[in-house]
N, C-alpha and C positions, 0 to 999 in steps of 0.2 A: 504492500500499498504506499502511494506516494504522499508525502507532506504536503498541504496545501501551502499556499502561496503566501500569506502570514507567516506560518513557522517555517517556508522557505528563506524568507528575509530575515526571519530572527535568526537564523541556523548562520547567514552570511553576514551578520552584524558582529556573531560570535568570532567567527572564523577570522575575522578582518581587528579583532582586537577592538571593536567600539562599544564592547559591553563588559564589565566586570562580572568577576566571578559570582560574585553574592548576586546583581543584579540578573546572571543569566539565570540561575537557580530558583529564583524569585520569579520571574516571567514564564520559566518553564513549568513550574508548580501550576501557576496561572492557567497554563495552555493544559492543564493534563498530563505534563507528562515529567515522567520520573527520571532521577540522575543517571540511572544506565540505560535507559531507554534513548535519553539526550546524548549520552555520548557516541551508542550507535548511531542516531540519526547525526550527528556530526561527524562521523567516520565515514557514512556514506555519501554524504552530501561534499566532505572534503576530496574524495575520489572521483564522485563527479566533477567536480568544478575542475581536478587535474587532470580527465582527461579531455576535457573541452580545452581548455589552454593550454596542457603542454607542459606546466609548471608546476615545479614541486608545492606539494602540499601541505599545511601547517600541521597534520597530524598523520604524516610519512613515517614510515617505518625509522628507527633509531639510525644514523651514519653509521658506517665503519667507524670513524672518529669516536664513538660514543663509549662511555666505558663499558666491557662486557659485560663485568657482573653486575652493574647497574641495568642495562638494558636487555639482558637474553632472559632474566628471570621473568618476565612478564610487559606488556603492552601497556603504557598509559593510556587513559580513557578520559580525560580531563577534556572540556573545553579551551582551545587555544585562545588566551585572552593576553593581554598586551604582556604584562608584568606580574607575577607574584613576587612579593615582598617577604622573606623568611627573615624572623628573629630568632636568632641563636646565643646560648654563652659560650659555643665553642669559638676557639681562633688558633692561628698558624701556631700561635707561640705558648697558648695553654693548653692547648689540646690537640696536636697535629693530625693524629690518626682518625678522630670523629672530624675534625673541622676537611680533611681530605675525602672522607668518606662524603660528607655533603657535598663537596662541590662536585665530585663525581656524579651522585645521582643528580644533581643540579644541572651538569651540562648532559647528562644522557634526555633528563625531560626535556630542556630546550630544544635536543636533535629531535624528537621523536614528537613534539607536541608543535614545537615554533614559540612558545612562552619563555621569556627571560625568568630566569629566577633570580633575584636580587638578594644575596646571604648577605646580613646585617648583624654583627655582632656585639650584642649588650653585653657590658659586665655582670656575670650573675647577682653582686649586693645592690645593683642598681635594676635588676629587671623587672619585679614585679612590682614597682612603685612606677616606673615610665610606663609598664604594660595598662596597669590602671587607670593613666593619664592621657596616655594616647589611645588607646579603644575606643573609649566615646564619642571623641572628636573627629574618628574616622582615619586619625593618622597612625595608627597602632599597625601589625603585620597581618598578611593574610595568613600564614602559618606560622608555626611557631614550636620549637623545642631542640636535641631533645630536653624533655622537662621531667622531675620526678612525678610519680603519679601522686604523691600528696597534694600537687598544688592545683589539681584538676577542680577538688570543690569550691575551691577560692575564685577560679575561672569560673566556674558554672554560675555560683551564686552571684556574682556580678556581672552574670551575661556577655562574659567578653567571648569565651569561647560557643563555638556553633555546634549543637549536638547532629550526631548522624547516625543513619541506622545501618546494619551489618551488610547488607546486601549492596551498599554505596562503595565497599572496596572490596576488591578482588583478593580474596585468600582470607579475610576475616573470621571465617567460618573455620579456618584450621588451627587459629590460636585457642591456647589454653583458656580455659575456663576462667581459671584465677587472673590469668593476666587481664582477660577482658574486665572483671570485676574490678579490676585496679581502677580503669578510666571510665567506670562508670557510676554517674549519679542518678540517685532518685529514677533507676530504669533508664537513663537515656547515656548514650555514648558519647563522650568529647575529645578522646584522642585514639591514636592507633598505636597499642604496646609494641616496642621493637624489641627488648628483650626484658628477661626478667632476672634476678638476681637473688642470692642465699647465702647466708653467712656460713662460714664453715671455721673449720680448726686449721691454722696454718701454722707448719711447725719446720724449723731448721734442721735439715737431715743432717747436717754436718754433728749438730748439738742431740739430737733424736732423731736414730737412724731409723726406727718405726714411730708409729703414731701410738698413741695408747689406747686402750679400748672400754675402760671404765675412770669413770673419776678418780676412784681413787688411786689407779696405775698414775693417771694426771698427775696428781696431786703429790705423790712418792717419787715419781720422776722430776716433776718441777723443783720439789726442796733438796733432791740431791744438786741440782746443775745452778742451783741459787747459792752465789758467794758474789759481796762487795757490789760491784756497780752490774755484774751479769743476773740475770732473773730467769726463771724456768717456764715462769706462765704469765702473763700481764693482759690485760681488756681493760676496754672503759668501762666500768663496772658501774659508774651512776647514769650512762646513757639510755635511754630505754630501747632504744633500737635492739643494743647488746644486750640488755635484759632479756630481752623477747624470747630466746631459746629456753631458759630457765625459766621462766614465768608458763609456758606452753608444759614443756617438762613435767611441771607439777601439775597438770590441768588446770591452769589459769587462763585468762585470756581478759581479752580489751572489752569486744563486742560480743555478744551471740551473734551465729551465724546460723541462719537456717533457712530451709525453703529460698535458697540462693540470696537472700540479704542478711544484712545488718541489723540487728537492733537492738539501738541505742539506750534502750531504757534499761538492757540487760547487762551491767557490767561486771565483768569476774574478774577483775583487780582485787577485787576484797572479798573473795572467795576462800575456803578454807587452804586452797593451793596457792592461793595470793601470797598469803599472810607466812604462808610456808616458804612462798620462794624468798620475801622481804628478810625474813629470818636467815635463809640459807645466806645470801648475797652479804648479808651485814657480817653473820660468822665468818664466813670466808675471807674478809678483809681483816678483822679485829682479831679472827685466831690466828690469822698469818697461814691459812691453809688452801694455797698455796701462798705464800710471802708476795705482795705487791709493796711497790714503792709510794710514798705520800702522794706524790704528783696524779695518778690516777683519781685522786681526789676530788680535783681542779676541772672540773667538766666541760669547761673552755678550750683548755689545753691538752686533755689527757689523750686525745688521737693523736697527736701530732708529736709528744712526747714517745708515746708508744710506737711509731712508727720506726722515730729515729733510733728507738732501740734496736729496735728488729733488723734497719738497714746498718745499723753497727756492729750488728752480730753480737749484741750485749740479751739479746732476748732468743729462749728458745721455741717456745710456742705461745701463740694469738689468737682472738676471735676475729676475723676479717672475711673481706669479700673480694670478689673478683678487680676491682679496683685499685687493689695490691701489688698486681702482677707486674706491671713497666717498673715502678721503683724498685720493688726487690730485684727484677732482672738486672736493672742498671747498677744496682749496689752490689751485685755478683754475688747473691744469696741461693744457696743451693737449698730448695723448699719442698713443700709437699703440701697437700690439702688432704683432709680426711672429713 
């Protein structure tokens, strides 16, 4: 079925960059056209125009110069607007791997769709305040990220982020339900999960050839290794993120989670397991089981202090996540994860 004349004119406006992405989606909804259908119609219209004019189409396949990794996995299906502004905390100086990945994807998207992606680095400390000021006046980004999922509730409440449905993005149904839950607020999806992370025991294999298998084993080995400025086991004991495994281990929880939703009225931190966890953490430090230095009680600076110990090979074991891989590798630390 061929689209009517008003729809054809609308498609041509999009292809020529005369309509912004937001305006295109709003007008499409008014015409009864969903996002997926709009993408299909745009591709068909672009092919038709290209055949008539013998010129490259804005939604042509990626050029050979596009990043193979970014372009081979899927075919972009967005309207070919003139420009997308992408705010990120990444930069060539602070996070070169992430920045280079964003550049590669932006280049591949431009080659495939014809839309220029303008990457703008906004410092982490200023990001949310600048976003809150810029977005209501229309000066904010079209896309932003990567961000931590715990920002999304704030963005949703301020109506800075636009929700979408799973069928808008190819492959969304293949993502783990827990990662999708992390970007969902009141049943609406506001972000695309890129990866999920977990804490683990990270240990220096020169100091601890094999990981302990029980808590008692960890305490015994850490005690043997602790001497002077060298410690067997240290972690940010006052930081809730790192306390989580202990609370969960004692059957405590933050909010109850049932039938795919959180019940914020059911707080589990003060149940019997929560009390037991708090006592366990308190006694761990005060009874020195295992011994930890006093700077771990400085919540603002404990993370940097512990990272420095590990990189100086003065710490055998800690609790950390995948973000520690680059600095440990650069420091020449032989480590493993359990």
